[in-house]
N, C-alpha and C positions, 0 to 999 in steps of 0.2 A: 422731699416728697418723691422725687424721681428715684432715689435710692430705695425707698420702701417698696415702690411698685416693681422695681427690678428684682428685689428680694422675693416678693410674692410670686413673680413669674418664675423665678428660678426654683422656688420651693414647690410650685405647682408641677413642674416638670422634673422633679428630682428623681433619681433612680429608685429610691425607696417607694415613692408613690407609683411609679411605673410597674414595679414588681408587685405591689399590692393589687393594682388594676389587672395585671396579667393573671395573678393568682385567682382573683375573683372571676375573671373571664373563663379561665380554665375550669373552675368549679361549675360555672353555668354550662359550659360546653359538655362537661361530664354528665351533668344532670340531663341535658338535652339528649345526649347519646344514650343514657340509660332509659329515658322515656321512649326514644325511638326504638331501642331494642325491645322494650316491653310491648310496644305497639306491634312491632313486627312479629314477636312471638305470639301475641294474641291473635293476629290475623292468620298466621300459619296454623294455629290450633283450630280456629274456626273453619279454615279451608279443609283441614284434615277431617274434622267432624262432618262437614258437609259432604266430602267425598265418600266417607264411610256410610253415610245414611242412604236410605232408599230414595229419598227425595232427589238426590243428585241423579240417580238413574232415571227417575221419572222425568226430570227436567231435560236430561240428555235425550231421552226418547222423544219428548215433545219437540225438542230442537231439531231432531232428525226429520220428523214429520213436517215441520215448518220449512225446513231446508228443501225437502222433496217438493212441497207445494210451490215454493218460490221458483225452483228449478223448472218445474212443469209449466208454470205461467210464462216464464221467459222463453222456454222452448216453443210454446204455442205462439207467443208474440213474434218470435223469429220466423216461424213458418208463415205467419200472416204477412209479415213484411216482405219475405222472399216471394210470396205469391203476388203481392202487389207490384213488386219490381218486375217480375216475369210478365205480368199482364201489360205493364207500361211499355216494356220492350217488345211486346208482340209475340212472345213465346207462349201461346195459348195451350198447346199440347202439354208442354212441361208444367205449366201452371195446373192443368187438370190432374196430371200425375201427382204433383205435390199435394194438392188438396185431397186426393184419394188416399194418399199415404197418411196424411194428417187425420183423416176420418177413420182409417183402420186403427191407428194408434189410440184414438179416442174410444173406439169400440173395445179394444183390448183393455184399456184402463177401466172402462165401465164394467167389463166382464170380471176383471180381477177384484174390483170393489164389491161386485155382487157376490163373488165367492167368499170374500172376507165376511160379508154380512151374514151369509148362510152359515158359515162356520161359527160366528158369534151366536146365532140363533140356536144352533145345535148345542153349543156349550151351555147356554142358558137353560135349555130343556134338560140337559144332563144334571145341572145343578138342582133343578126342581125335582127331578126323579130321585136324586140322591137324598135330598132333604126329606122327601116323603117316604123313603124306603124304610121298612121296619123288618129287620132280618129275623126277629123272633117270630113274627106273624108269618113270614114267608116259609121258614123251615117247619114250623108247626103245622101249617096248612098242608105242606107236602107229606109230612110224616103221618098225619091223621086224615088225609084226604079220602081214602076209601071208606072211613068209618063215619066221619062227621065234618061239618064245615064250621070253622072257628072264625069269628069276626072280633079281632082285638081292638078295632078302631072305636067301637061303641062303648 
């Protein structure tokens, strides 16, 4: 009985079995490598398509806006902390100067925002004018102006 078990153990660890297991493992590894290569190629293709699309530019622009807002928030937060520390230490004049500087920056930011809104309103008005503009009516009215008035809208 012991001899049979020894023979089974020896046959289980024979070099032929080891080679078969190694071959099977190498095939599985090759399949895994191929699937990894396919996945990486798919991801790179998606990234290239995303970079080429206008969606990428839109997201990048929104990211920049968000980054500016976060930066602005922490800048204001830092000013407030500095003002609190200066007050605690008794530097009231420096605190007042710091607060005035912060107020000036806020006014400048608001002014810039107002200018941007005014520009957007101008652009919207131009779009409305361009969409309602009829070149035929314009040139015909100038050509026949002394003789008659033409209304093409009716």
